[in-house]
C-alpha positions in Angstrom: 52.8 54.1 117.4 53.3 51.1 115.2 49.8 52.1 113.7 50.8 55.8 113.3 53.8 55.3 111.8 52.3 52.9 109.4 49.5 55.3 108.5 51.5 58.4 108.1 53.7 56.5 105.6 56.9 56.7 108.2 56.1 59.9 110.2 54.2 60.7 113.4 53.7 64.0 115.4 53.2 63.6 119.3 52.1 66.3 121.2 52.5 65.8 124.8 51.0 67.8 127.3 47.7 67.9 125.7 44.6 66.2 126.7 42.6 64.1 124.6 39.7 66.7 124.0 42.6 69.5 122.9 43.3 71.3 126.2 46.5 72.8 127.0 47.1 71.5 130.2 51.2 71.0 130.0 53.3 69.0 131.9 56.2 69.7 134.4 59.6 69.7 134.0 59.9 66.2 135.8 56.6 64.7 133.8 57.9 66.0 130.5 61.5 64.1 131.1 59.5 60.8 132.4 57.3 61.5 129.2 59.9 62.0 126.7 62.1 58.9 128.0 58.8 56.5 127.4 58.3 58.0 124.4 61.9 57.5 123.3 61.9 53.5 124.6 58.7 53.2 122.4 60.3 54.4 119.8 63.5 52.2 120.4 61.2 48.9 120.4 59.7 49.7 117.0 63.2 51.1 115.5 62.3 54.7 114.9 63.8 57.9 116.2 62.3 61.1 117.6 63.0 64.9 117.3 61.6 67.3 119.7 60.1 70.1 117.2 59.4 72.6 119.7 58.3 73.6 122.8 56.1 75.9 124.5 55.5 77.0 128.4 51.5 77.0 128.7 49.5 79.4 131.7 47.9 77.2 133.3 46.4 77.6 137.2 49.9 76.4 139.0 52.8 77.6 140.3 55.1 75.3 138.4 56.2 76.5 134.8 54.4 73.7 132.7 54.9 73.1 128.9 53.8 71.2 126.1 56.0 69.4 123.5 55.8 68.5 119.8 57.5 65.4 118.6 58.4 64.1 115.6 58.9 60.1 115.0 60.5 59.3 111.7 60.7 55.6 110.8 61.6 54.6 107.4 59.2 51.6 106.5 60.7 48.2 106.1 60.0 47.9 102.7 61.3 51.0 101.3 65.1 52.7 101.3 63.2 56.0 102.7 59.9 58.2 102.3 60.5 60.0 99.2 58.5 63.5 98.4 58.7 65.2 94.9 58.4 69.2 94.4 58.2 70.8 91.2 60.1 74.3 91.5 58.6 77.3 89.8 58.8 80.5 89.0 59.2 83.4 86.5 63.1 83.4 84.8 65.8 85.2 87.1 63.8 84.7 89.9 66.4 82.4 91.7 65.4 78.8 91.2 68.1 77.2 90.4 70.2 79.3 92.6 68.1 78.3 95.6 68.3 74.5 94.4 72.1 74.5 94.4 72.1 76.5 97.7 70.0 73.5 99.1 71.6 70.7 98.0 75.4 71.8 97.6 75.0 73.2 101.2 77.4 76.2 100.2 75.7 79.6 99.9 75.6 81.4 96.3 78.1 84.2 95.6 75.3 86.4 94.2 76.1 85.8 90.6 75.1 82.5 90.1 78.0 80.0 90.9 75.6 77.9 93.1 73.6 76.9 90.0 76.5 75.7 88.4 76.1 72.1 89.0 72.5 72.0 88.3 72.6 72.9 84.7 72.4 70.2 81.7 74.0 72.5 78.7 76.6 74.8 77.8 74.1 77.0 76.0 72.3 77.0 80.0 75.4 77.9 81.5 76.4 80.2 79.4 73.0 82.1 79.0 72.2 81.5 82.8 68.8 80.4 82.0 67.4 76.6 82.6 65.8 75.2 79.7 65.5 71.5 80.1 64.2 69.5 83.5 66.8 68.8 85.9 66.2 66.4 89.4 68.1 67.6 92.5 68.1 65.7 95.9 68.0 66.5 99.4 67.8 64.1 102.5 66.7 64.0 105.5 68.7 61.6 108.3 66.0 60.2 110.7 66.8 63.4 113.3 65.8 65.6 110.9 68.9 66.9 109.6 70.3 68.3 106.3 72.0 65.5 104.3 73.4 66.8 101.0 76.6 67.0 98.9 78.0 69.0 101.4 79.4 66.2 103.4 78.5 63.5 101.1 80.2 63.5 97.9 77.7 61.2 95.8 73.9 60.6 95.2 74.1 57.0 96.6 75.9 58.5 99.8 73.0 60.7 100.4 70.7 57.9 99.7 72.1 55.5 102.4 72.1 58.2 105.1 68.6 59.3 104.9 65.4 58.4 106.3 63.4 61.2 104.1 64.4 62.6 100.5 62.9 65.6 99.0 63.3 65.0 95.2 63.5 68.7 93.4 62.0 69.2 89.6 63.7 72.4 88.5 61.6 73.3 85.7 62.4 76.3 83.3 61.3 79.7 84.0 61.1 82.0 80.6 58.2 81.5 78.4 60.0 79.7 75.5 60.0 76.6 77.3 56.5 76.8 78.8 56.4 73.2 77.1 58.9 71.3 79.0 57.8 73.3 82.0 53.7 71.6 81.6 55.8 68.5 80.9 57.0 68.6 83.7 54.5 69.4 86.1 51.9 66.7 84.0 54.0 64.0 83.7 56.4 63.7 86.9 53.4 63.6 89.3 55.0 65.9 92.0 53.4 65.9 95.4 53.8 69.8 96.0 55.0 73.2 93.8 57.4 75.7 95.2 56.9 78.9 93.4 59.4 81.3 93.9 59.2 84.8 93.5 62.2 87.3 93.2 61.5 90.0 96.3 62.6 93.0 93.6 60.8 92.1 90.5 57.6 91.0 92.5 54.7 88.8 90.4 55.9 89.4 86.3 56.6 87.4 83.0 55.0 83.9 83.7 54.3 83.7 87.8 50.9 84.2 87.2 50.8 81.5 84.7 52.7 79.3 86.5 50.2 79.9 89.5 47.7 79.1 87.4 49.1 76.1 86.1 49.5 74.5 89.7 46.1 75.4 90.8 44.7 74.1 87.2 46.3 70.4 88.1 45.4 70.9 91.8 49.2 70.5 92.7 49.6 72.1 96.7 52.1 74.8 96.3 53.8 77.1 99.0 55.8 80.1 97.9 59.7 81.2 98.5 60.0 84.7 98.1 63.8 84.8 97.1 66.7 87.9 97.0 65.8 89.8 99.9 69.1 90.6 100.4 68.9 93.1 97.5 66.3 95.1 98.4 64.5 97.3 101.4 61.9 95.7 103.9 59.6 97.8 102.5 60.0 96.3 98.9 59.9 92.8 100.2 56.6 93.6 102.2 55.2 94.8 99.3 55.6 91.8 97.2 54.4 90.0 99.9 51.3 91.8 100.1 50.9 91.9 96.3 51.0 88.0 96.6 48.8 88.1 99.5 46.1 89.9 97.6 46.4 87.5 94.3 45.9 84.7 96.6 43.1 85.7 98.2 41.4 86.6 95.0 37.9 84.1 94.0 39.8 82.3 91.9 42.6 81.6 93.9 40.7 81.5 97.4 44.1 80.8 99.4 44.6 81.3 103.0 48.4 82.8 103.0 50.2 82.4 106.1 53.9 84.1 106.6 56.5 82.4 107.9 58.9 84.6 110.5 60.0 81.6 112.9 60.5 77.8 113.3 57.0 77.7 115.2 55.5 79.0 112.1 57.3 76.8 110.1 56.0 73.5 112.1 52.4 74.7 111.9 52.8 75.7 107.9 53.9 71.8 107.6 51.3 70.4 109.6 48.5 72.9 108.1 49.5 72.7 104.7 49.3 69.2 104.3 46.0 69.0 106.0 44.0 71.7 104.1 45.0 72.7 100.5 43.8 76.0 100.9 47.1 77.2 103.4 49.7 78.6 101.3 52.9 79.3 103.4 55.2 81.8 102.5 58.6 82.4 103.0 61.2 85.1 102.6 64.8 84.1 102.1 68.0 84.8 100.7 70.2 82.4 99.1 73.3 84.8 99.0 73.1 85.9 102.9 71.3 82.5 104.0 68.8 84.6 105.9 65.5 82.3 106.7 67.1 79.6 104.7 66.6 76.8 107.8 63.1 77.7 108.1 62.6 76.3 104.6 64.4 73.1 105.7 62.4 72.8 108.9 59.0 73.0 106.8 60.5 70.6 104.1 61.7 68.2 107.3 58.6 67.8 108.6 56.5 67.8 105.5 54.3 64.6 105.5 53.3 63.3 102.0 49.8 63.4 100.7 48.9 59.9 100.4 48.2 57.7 103.4 50.0 53.8 103.2 46.3 52.8 102.4 46.3 54.1 99.4 49.4 53.3 98.4 48.7 49.4 98.7 45.5 49.4 96.8 47.5 51.2 93.9 50.4 48.3 94.6 47.9 45.7 94.1 46.7 47.0 90.4 48.8 45.7 87.3 51.9 47.0 86.6 52.1 50.7 84.7 55.1 52.6 83.9 55.3 56.4 82.3 57.9 56.8 80.0 59.1 60.5 80.5 62.7 60.1 79.4 64.9 58.1 77.1 69.0 58.3 77.1 71.4 55.6 75.9 74.2 54.7 78.2 76.9 53.0 76.9 77.3 49.4 77.9 74.2 49.4 79.5 71.9 50.0 76.7 68.7 51.8 76.2 67.0 53.7 79.7 64.2 55.0 80.0 63.1 57.6 83.2 59.7 57.8 84.4 56.8 57.1 87.4 55.5 54.1 88.1 52.0 54.9 88.2 50.3 51.4 89.6 51.5 47.9 90.8 55.0 46.5 91.4 57.9 46.2 89.1 61.1 44.3 89.5 64.5 43.6 88.1 64.3 40.8 85.0 60.1 41.5 84.7 58.4 40.8 80.9 56.7 44.0 80.0 55.1 45.6 76.9 55.7 49.0 75.7 54.0 51.2 73.5 51.9 52.1 71.5 54.1 52.6 68.5 52.8 54.5 65.6 50.3 52.0 64.4 49.0 51.6 67.4 51.3 48.1 68.5 52.6 47.4 71.6 56.0 45.6 71.9 58.0 43.2 74.7 60.8 44.2 76.5 62.6 42.9 79.8 63.6 45.2 82.7 67.3 44.4 83.1 68.2 46.5 86.3 66.3 49.4 88.3 68.0 53.0 89.7 66.2 54.9 92.1 68.0 58.9 92.8 71.3 57.0 91.1 71.4 54.1 93.4 71.0 50.6 92.7 67.2 49.1 93.6 65.7 45.8 93.0 61.8 46.6 93.8 59.7 49.7 92.3 56.4 50.5 94.2 53.5 52.8 92.5 54.4 56.2 92.8 58.1 55.9 92.5 60.2 57.4 90.1 62.8 55.9 88.6 65.1 54.9 85.6 65.1 51.0 83.9 67.7 49.8 81.8 66.4 47.8 78.8 69.6 46.1 77.4 69.4 45.6 73.9 66.2 47.3 73.2 66.0 49.5 69.9 65.8 53.2 71.3 63.9 54.4 68.3 61.1 52.5 69.0 60.7 54.5 72.4 59.5 57.9 72.6 58.1 60.5 75.2 54.4 60.0 75.9 54.7 55.9 75.8 53.7 53.3 78.9 55.1 50.2 79.8 52.4 47.8 81.0 52.2 44.3 82.5 51.3 41.8 79.3 47.9 40.9 80.7 46.6 44.2 81.0 45.0 45.2 77.2 45.3 48.6 77.4 43.0 50.7 75.8 44.6 53.5 73.3 42.7 55.9 71.1 43.4 58.4 68.4 39.9 60.0 69.3 38.8 61.2 72.7 36.0 63.1 74.4 37.1 66.0 77.6 34.9 68.1 79.6 36.8 71.4 79.1 36.9 74.8 80.6 38.5 77.6 78.1 40.4 79.8 80.1 41.4 82.1 77.3 41.2 82.7 73.7 41.5 85.6 71.8 38.6 85.0 69.5 35.9 82.1 69.3 37.5 78.3 69.6 35.2 76.1 67.0 35.3 72.8 65.1 38.9 72.2 63.2 40.7 74.3 65.6 44.4 72.6 66.2 46.0 72.5 70.2 48.7 71.0 71.9 46.9 68.3 74.4 48.8 67.5 77.6 47.8 64.6 79.5 50.1 63.3 81.9 52.9 62.3 80.4 51.3 62.5 76.7 52.1 65.5 74.6 50.4 65.7 71.1 49.0 68.2 69.0 45.1 67.4 68.3 42.1 68.6 66.3 38.9 69.8 67.8 36.5 67.6 65.4 33.3 68.3 67.1 31.8 70.8 70.1 28.4 68.6 71.7 25.8 71.5 72.1 27.4 74.4 70.5 29.4 75.8 67.4 31.9 77.8 69.2 33.5 78.7 72.7 34.5 81.9 74.1 36.5 82.6 77.0 35.5 81.0 80.4 32.8 78.7 78.8 32.3 75.1 79.5 31.9 72.3 76.9 32.4 68.4 76.0 34.7 68.4 73.0 35.6 65.8 71.0 39.7 65.8 69.9 41.9 63.8 67.6 45.4 63.4 67.6 46.9 64.0 64.3 50.0 62.0 64.3 49.6 58.3 66.1 47.2 56.9 68.6 48.0 57.5 72.7 47.3 55.6 76.0 44.9 57.5 78.2 42.6 57.0 81.2 39.0 58.1 81.8 39.1 61.0 84.5 42.8 61.7 83.5 43.3 65.7 83.9 44.0 67.5 80.5 46.0 71.1 79.7 45.7 72.0 76.1 47.4 75.2 74.8 48.2 76.9 71.4 49.8 80.5 71.4 47.7 82.7 74.1 44.9 79.9 74.0 44.4 77.8 77.3 42.1 75.2 78.8 41.7 72.8 81.4 39.7 69.8 81.7 39.6 65.9 82.0 39.2 63.1 79.7 35.4 61.4 79.5 35.2 58.9 77.0 38.0 57.2 74.9 37.2 55.6 71.4 39.4 52.8 72.0 41.0 51.0 69.3 41.5 47.2 70.7 44.8 45.8 71.0 44.1 42.0 71.0 44.5 41.3 67.0 47.8 43.3 67.6 49.0 40.6 69.1 52.0 42.1 71.3 55.2 41.8 68.7 58.8 41.0 69.5 61.4 44.1 68.0 63.7 41.7 68.0 
């Protein structure tokens, strides 16, 4: 059990009454009780909790009814506060994304006029227009017994963190086309484990829905679909929207297998299959006003296992420290604070790092004063975790989104010119040398000029090529193999970085900003 919990990063599902070869034999009532008792004692020994997910009677040649049971065993790893999953929320404008998150995290149903989403908005104009324009984070916790922990019974984020053994961090993204660059930044830089595509039952697939679906697929983020507002329309309309989605998911470009979730059983199966096979796409139909089928989504999120196993995380943690800077704030009496994700290594309070590249390609020394995860203090940050780091009196004007904080011995490669193998998804005319596009690579977002297209003069929609780009403003820190997205108006393309023309940072010896 210890090994299985370690393998699943703190979670394991046991099936009782199933033979090693997969034969569903089942156990009698008495045998099942004894088996569960043994499992409970085993779990207690390793400090874990068990929850029965579902029971099922099996037809086996016997007079006594026999059952099989599926049990979730959960234990928070010793070196961690809680299991952490990041879910990006996508969907067209007015599809009910913020309202659904409001209902899940506040524990109160919506009144049909947007009351549930008010706590999620960060700006006055968002409250007035009802449209999300910035990226906000919401947390939903589950305790070791699988019960929901949210703001309905906890007053602060710290309390939610303390009572949860599993945390889902929702990244609420903007649906409106005007804020597309913010949405792409949220998907590329915050490295979500999964994406939740929200579709309104009454409007179906409209506006930016297809675009968001394409973005999730281009970045290889596994996604599931939530059809909201089912209380507004008839059963026939909901079915039509489901069929429309199924048709799109089965198209040759998508090749997904839709799985409509109608019961707790379906939700458990969907969560297990979804993590194992990226081709399966669960579809939920729910309402944030009546609360219909909301519990199925909670069951699904509770069982959803992390994508990486413990071995992969161990390997990342052994590398040198690298932290992506996604947001920068100034907090009174604390100083400059940066938010982002630790992509490799371990970061501790009091550690000395270097940040860059600046406009002239230099890296500056700094010290991490304190760390917070999900609004509660944390001493050590591990690879793959998102957090905010306080940098004390460091000058905020020297920082920008897209920078990295690395350990001084890393000698990071920075470049202004790089090559990428790309596929042009859509372009009105021909794509040629001198064309300017906005390039997104991880947390880097900058305009670049096409310097050269290898082996061709120009590209048309659907064509593949290796293209040389040059950043027009300042050098950036990139890695070979990083996923790349570029856009300009209706022009869109995806690819990956294949080569960098590195600017050496050795002669730029680390400078101190003070």
